[in-house]
C-alpha positions as CSV (number, residue, x, y, z in Angstrom):
1,X,5.9,20.0,2.7
2,X,3.8,22.0,6.2
3,X,1.4,20.3,8.3
4,X,-1.4,21.9,6.4
5,X,-1.0,18.7,4.1
6,X,-0.5,16.4,7.4
7,X,-3.6,17.7,8.6
8,X,-6.6,15.9,6.4
9,X,-9.8,16.9,9.2
10,X,-9.2,20.7,8.4
11,X,-8.9,20.3,4.9
12,X,-12.4,20.9,3.4
13,X,-11.5,19.4,-0.1
14,X,-10.5,16.3,1.3
15,X,-13.9,15.6,3.1
16,X,-15.7,16.7,0.1
17,X,-13.9,14.2,-1.8
18,X,-14.2,11.4,0.6
19,X,-18.2,12.1,0.3
20,X,-18.2,11.9,-3.1
21,X,-16.1,8.8,-2.7
22,X,-18.5,6.4,-0.6
23,X,-21.1,7.5,-2.5
24,X,-19.9,6.5,-5.7
25,X,-18.9,3.2,-3.7
26,X,-22.3,2.9,-1.9
27,X,-24.3,3.2,-5.7
28,X,-21.6,1.1,-7.0
29,X,-23.1,-1.7,-3.7
30,X,-26.3,-1.1,-4.3
31,X,-26.6,-1.1,-8.0
32,X,-24.4,-4.9,-8.7
33,X,-26.7,-6.0,-5.3
34,X,-29.9,-5.4,-7.2
35,X,-28.5,-6.8,-10.8
36,X,-27.2,-10.1,-8.6
37,X,-31.5,-10.4,-7.8
38,X,-32.5,-10.5,-11.3
39,X,-34.0,-13.2,-13.0
40,X,-32.1,-13.2,-15.9
41,X,-28.3,-13.0,-13.9
42,X,-26.8,-16.1,-14.9
43,X,-23.8,-17.6,-12.2
44,X,-21.2,-16.2,-14.0
45,X,-22.6,-12.8,-13.9
46,X,-23.3,-13.0,-10.1
47,X,-20.0,-14.0,-9.5
48,X,-18.8,-10.9,-11.6
49,X,-21.0,-8.9,-9.7
50,X,-19.8,-10.4,-6.6
51,X,-16.3,-9.0,-7.0
52,X,-17.9,-6.1,-7.5
53,X,-19.4,-5.1,-4.9
54,X,-16.3,-7.1,-2.6
55,X,-14.0,-4.4,-4.1
56,X,-16.2,-1.4,-3.8
57,X,-17.1,-2.8,0.2
58,X,-13.1,-2.9,0.7
59,X,-12.8,0.3,-1.1
60,X,-14.9,2.0,1.2
61,X,-12.5,-0.2,4.5
62,X,-9.6,1.5,3.3
63,X,-11.2,4.5,2.6
64,X,-12.1,5.1,6.5
65,X,-8.8,3.3,7.6
66,X,-6.2,5.7,6.1
67,X,-8.4,8.6,7.2
68,X,-8.9,7.7,10.6
69,X,-5.2,6.2,10.7
70,X,-3.9,9.5,9.9
71,X,-5.8,11.5,11.8
72,X,-4.3,9.6,14.9
73,X,-0.6,9.4,14.3
74,X,-1.2,13.4,14.1
75,X,-2.4,12.9,17.6
76,X,1.0,11.6,18.6
77,X,0.1,8.3,20.0
78,X,1.1,6.1,17.5
79,X,5.0,4.4,16.9
80,X,6.7,2.0,15.1
81,X,7.0,-1.6,16.2
82,X,9.6,-3.4,14.6
83,X,10.0,-7.0,14.9
84,X,12.4,-9.6,13.7
85,X,11.0,-10.1,9.9
86,X,12.3,-12.0,6.8
87,X,12.2,-10.0,3.5
88,X,11.4,-12.3,1.1
89,X,9.1,-14.1,3.0
90,X,6.9,-10.3,3.4
91,X,7.4,-9.5,0.1
92,X,6.4,-12.9,-1.5
93,X,3.1,-13.2,0.9
94,X,1.8,-9.6,-0.8
95,X,2.7,-10.3,-4.4
96,X,0.2,-13.4,-3.5
97,X,-2.3,-11.1,-2.4
98,X,-2.1,-8.7,-5.3
99,X,-2.5,-11.7,-7.6
100,X,-5.4,-12.5,-6.0
101,X,-6.6,-8.7,-6.6
102,X,-6.0,-8.2,-9.5
103,X,-7.6,-11.6,-10.9
104,X,-10.5,-11.1,-8.9
105,X,-11.0,-7.7,-10.7
106,X,-10.2,-9.2,-14.1
107,X,-7.3,-6.7,-14.6
108,X,-6.4,-8.9,-17.7
109,X,-4.8,-6.0,-19.4
110,X,-1.8,-5.7,-16.2
111,X,1.0,-7.6,-15.5
112,X,2.5,-7.9,-11.9
113,X,6.0,-8.1,-11.8
114,X,8.5,-9.5,-8.9
115,X,11.9,-7.6,-9.2
116,X,13.4,-8.5,-6.1
117,X,17.3,-6.8,-6.5
118,X,19.6,-9.4,-5.3
119,X,18.4,-12.4,-2.8
120,X,17.8,-11.4,0.5
121,X,16.5,-13.9,2.8
122,X,18.0,-12.9,6.3
123,X,15.7,-11.7,8.8
124,X,15.9,-7.9,9.7
125,X,14.4,-5.4,12.5
126,X,11.3,-3.4,11.0
127,X,7.6,-2.6,11.4
128,X,6.0,-5.4,8.9
129,X,3.1,-4.3,9.3
130,X,3.3,-0.6,8.2
131,X,5.0,-1.7,5.3
132,X,2.6,-4.0,3.8
133,X,0.1,-1.3,4.7
134,X,2.5,1.0,2.8
135,X,2.8,-0.9,-0.2
136,X,-1.1,-2.0,-0.2
137,X,-0.9,1.8,-0.8
138,X,1.1,1.8,-3.4
139,X,0.0,-1.0,-5.2
140,X,-3.5,0.8,-4.6
141,X,-2.5,3.9,-6.4
142,X,0.1,1.8,-9.9
143,X,-3.5,0.1,-10.0
144,X,-5.7,2.8,-10.2
145,X,-3.5,5.1,-12.9
146,X,-2.4,2.1,-15.2
147,X,-5.3,0.8,-17.6
148,X,-2.6,-1.5,-19.5
149,X,1.0,-2.7,-19.3
150,X,2.9,-3.4,-16.2
151,X,3.3,-2.4,-12.2
152,X,6.6,-3.5,-10.7
153,X,6.9,-4.5,-7.2
154,X,10.6,-5.1,-5.6
155,X,12.7,-4.3,-3.1
156,X,16.5,-4.1,-2.0
157,X,18.9,-3.9,0.9
158,X,21.8,-1.6,1.3
159,X,23.8,-0.2,3.8
160,X,21.4,-0.9,6.5
161,X,18.4,0.2,5.1
162,X,15.8,-1.7,3.8
163,X,14.5,-0.3,0.1
164,X,11.1,-0.6,-1.3
165,X,9.4,0.4,-4.2
166,X,6.4,0.4,-7.2
167,X,6.7,1.1,-10.7
168,X,3.7,1.0,-13.3
169,X,3.8,2.3,-17.0
170,X,0.7,4.5,-16.0
171,X,0.0,8.0,-16.5
172,X,-0.2,9.3,-12.6
173,X,3.4,11.0,-12.4
174,X,2.1,14.5,-12.1
175,X,-0.7,13.4,-9.9
176,X,1.4,11.3,-7.2
177,X,4.3,14.2,-7.6
178,X,1.6,16.9,-6.9
179,X,0.0,15.4,-3.5
180,X,3.6,14.5,-2.2
181,X,5.5,17.9,-3.1
182,X,2.3,20.2,-3.1
183,X,2.2,23.1,0.3
184,X,-1.5,23.0,-0.2
185,X,-3.6,19.9,-0.4
186,X,-6.6,21.8,-1.4
187,X,-5.1,23.1,-4.7
188,X,-3.7,19.3,-5.3
189,X,-6.8,18.3,-5.0
190,X,-8.4,20.8,-7.3
191,X,-5.5,20.0,-9.9
192,X,-6.6,15.9,-9.7
193,X,-9.5,14.8,-8.4
194,X,-8.4,11.9,-6.5
195,X,-9.0,11.8,-2.6
196,X,-8.3,7.8,-2.6
197,X,-5.0,8.2,-4.2
198,X,-4.3,11.2,-1.8
199,X,-5.3,10.1,1.7
200,X,-3.3,6.9,0.7
201,X,0.2,8.7,-0.4
202,X,-0.8,11.0,3.1
203,X,-0.6,8.1,5.2
204,X,2.0,6.0,3.6
205,X,4.4,9.3,4.0
206,X,3.2,9.5,7.9
207,X,3.8,5.7,8.5
208,X,7.2,5.7,6.5
209,X,8.1,8.9,8.5
210,X,6.9,7.5,11.9
211,X,9.9,4.5,10.6
212,X,12.3,6.5,10.0
213,X,12.5,6.5,6.9
214,X,11.9,8.6,3.2
215,X,9.8,8.1,0.4
216,X,10.8,10.1,-3.1
217,X,8.8,9.7,-6.4
218,X,10.6,9.4,-10.1
219,X,9.4,9.0,-13.6
220,X,9.0,5.7,-15.2
221,X,9.2,5.9,-18.7
222,X,7.0,8.9,-20.6
223,X,4.5,8.6,-17.4
224,X,4.8,6.6,-15.5
225,X,5.4,6.3,-11.5
226,X,8.2,4.8,-9.8
227,X,7.3,5.2,-5.9
228,X,9.8,4.8,-3.5
229,X,10.4,4.3,0.3
230,X,13.2,3.5,2.5
231,X,13.5,2.6,6.2
232,X,16.3,1.3,8.6
233,X,16.5,-2.2,9.0
234,X,18.6,-3.6,11.2
235,X,19.6,-7.0,10.4
236,X,18.7,-9.8,13.0
237,X,21.0,-11.9,15.1
238,X,20.7,-15.6,14.4
239,X,21.7,-17.8,17.7
240,X,23.3,-21.0,16.3
241,X,23.2,-23.7,19.3
242,X,26.4,-26.2,19.1
243,X,25.7,-29.8,20.3
244,X,28.7,-29.4,21.7
245,X,27.2,-26.7,24.4
246,X,25.4,-29.3,26.1
247,X,27.6,-32.1,25.9
248,X,28.3,-32.2,29.5
249,X,25.0,-31.1,30.5
250,X,23.1,-33.5,33.3
251,X,19.3,-33.7,34.3
252,X,18.5,-34.6,37.4
253,X,15.3,-37.0,37.8
């Protein structure tokens, strides 16, 4: 993939798609706000409309954040920030967040499945903020492409690398593969009118590259999508303090 797909600011189709997505979400916010003030609106309706408004606001914020952060990465002023992190805790927190989103958006025909291939409770050095950002993006892509069925989220640690993935039973494989592999983002967006997913994937790819990792896509079932990414993850050293170490220590008072 050449630099044309990495420089979204110079891609008129991306800017046009962002403008369309912004208007769509803003119209949704205005419409549901109007309905909430209708005298015939009951408490259940207001709660549902409020959830729709919150969802639209979050999509707008994610769209702006991903676009701007992608542009910042292109300036060369970003770097990975690895710290000691427990993979199991990281994934449990993210899955809890995803379940709240699914409940709020009434995704009753969609099942979220957590897959951890082997237990991993040790700490490793990775960039948890970037890992979480990528997985949130991939989860949103899976949700947008899967009306019913399942989304699986998991990870495994092997040979000094942490590999994370999302698998869905939807129909977005061709689109996601095109966004990842195309040399011309304008053409890819012309074939698949989904600026939101395109920007999510582009930023995810850049964050993974900053961490020294790689991302790839496979087909899951007939048309479902399996997105994997792997990053180096050095195992954190643990310090076991023995009581005998301080058995001869004296404190001056």
